[in-house]
C-alpha positions in Angstrom: 0.0 0.0 0.0 1.2 3.5 -0.7 1.8 6.0 2.0 0.8 9.6 1.2 1.6 12.6 3.3 0.7 16.1 2.5 2.4 18.9 4.6 2.2 22.6 4.5 5.4 24.3 5.4 6.0 27.7 7.2 6.7 29.4 3.9 3.3 28.4 2.4 4.7 25.6 0.2 3.2 22.2 0.0 5.4 19.1 0.4 4.2 15.8 -0.9 6.0 12.7 0.6 5.3 9.2 -0.4 6.5 6.1 -2.1 6.6 7.0 -5.8 3.8 9.5 -5.7 5.7 12.1 -7.7 6.8 9.5 -10.3 3.3 8.1 -10.7 1.9 11.7 -11.1 4.5 12.6 -13.7 3.9 9.3 -15.6 0.1 9.8 -15.7 0.6 13.4 -16.7 2.9 12.5 -19.5 0.5 9.8 -20.8 -2.5 12.1 -20.7 -0.5 14.9 -22.4 0.7 12.5 -25.1 -2.9 11.2 -25.7 -4.2 14.8 -25.9 -1.5 15.7 -28.4 -2.2 12.6 -30.6 -6.0 13.3 -30.5 -5.3 16.9 -31.5 -3.0 15.8 -34.4 -5.4 13.2 -35.7 -8.7 15.0 -34.8 -10.2 14.9 -38.2 -9.3 11.3 -38.7 -10.9 10.5 -35.3 -14.0 12.4 -36.1 -14.3 10.6 -39.5 -13.8 7.3 -37.8 -16.6 8.1 -35.2 -19.0 9.5 -37.8 -18.4 6.4 -40.1 -20.6 4.5 -37.6 -24.2 5.1 -38.6 -25.6 5.0 -35.0 -23.0 7.5 -33.8 -23.6 9.8 -36.9 -27.4 9.8 -36.3 -26.8 10.6 -32.7 -24.5 13.5 -33.5 -26.9 14.9 -36.0 -29.9 14.6 -33.6 -27.9 16.2 -30.8 -26.7 19.1 -33.0 -30.2 19.7 -34.3 -31.4 20.3 -30.8 -29.1 23.3 -30.5 -31.0 26.4 -31.7 -28.0 28.4 -32.6 -26.4 25.6 -34.7 -29.8 24.9 -36.4 -30.4 28.6 -37.3 -27.0 28.8 -38.9 -27.1 25.5 -40.8 -30.6 25.1 -42.2 -30.9 28.4 -44.2 -27.7 27.5 -46.0 -28.8 24.1 -46.8 -32.1 24.9 -48.5 -31.7 28.4 -49.9 -28.8 28.0 -52.3 -28.9 26.0 -55.5 -26.2 23.4 -56.0 -23.8 23.9 -58.9 -24.2 20.3 -59.9 -27.9 20.6 -60.6 -28.9 22.2 -63.9 -31.1 25.3 -63.6 -34.0 25.8 -66.0 
């Protein structure tokens, strides 16, 4: 079992004493920071992977359509402009 002791010194600094507490914290911090950096680097790939699953795509669309601000910005642009691929008469 790990022993953990938190002590406040006279000069308002906090001392942490324990068996490997600092190393465990640094290790977890490094792992979390690396995971966040990789997710940021591959964010579009991750979003495409998630949205490739039909259930999650439907869930994302239904949640986004419940947001009034998002819906007000998206819907007028979808239906008011004509597509360049469709022939106009």
